[in-house]
C-alpha positions, 0 to 999 in steps of 0.5 A: 481090196482092204475094207471094214465097216460097222454099217450093215448096208455098206457091207452088202452093197459093196460086195454086190456092186463088185460081184455084179460087175463080173468079179468073183470073190476068191478069198477074204482074210482079216488083216491086223494093224501093226498098231490100233488107233485111239478110237479102236482102243476105246470105242466099244465094239470097234473093229480092230482089223480090216478085211482083205478081199481078193476078187478075180475078174471073171468077165461076167457075173458068175457069182450069186448076189450076197444075201443077208442071213436072218436066222437069229437062232443059228447066229447065236448058236454059231457065236456060242460055238466060236466063243466056246473054242475061243473064250478070249475073243472080242466082238471083232474076232467073232465078226472076223470068224463069221465073215471069213466063213459066210461071205464066200458061201454067199451070205452075210450076217448083219454086223448089228445082229452080231454085236447084239447077239455077242452082247447077250452071250458075252454078259 
């Protein structure tokens, strides 16, 4: 499935609907576009990639529900670490790094929290 959204609830609901129906997440990879849209080029914090989520039908629900990670200090520390290694990253790159790492582990940071923390750190 190719997917992207800036809406916190849409991410959580989408992932959990799929896993509740017996599918297990096997991979999540950012997918770059061959060309970005005018909105992506001009809107602040626009996502410039989709995510390709690969699920396997396990026939029954074997994956735990994805939950929000609400530890603001841990989020800020992780973002700072990502930006230290990649100082040229934009917000969408940080989201890509975080989601590809955390969703397979069963949790997700709210996009709104990531954007807010990036704004504070990237001043």
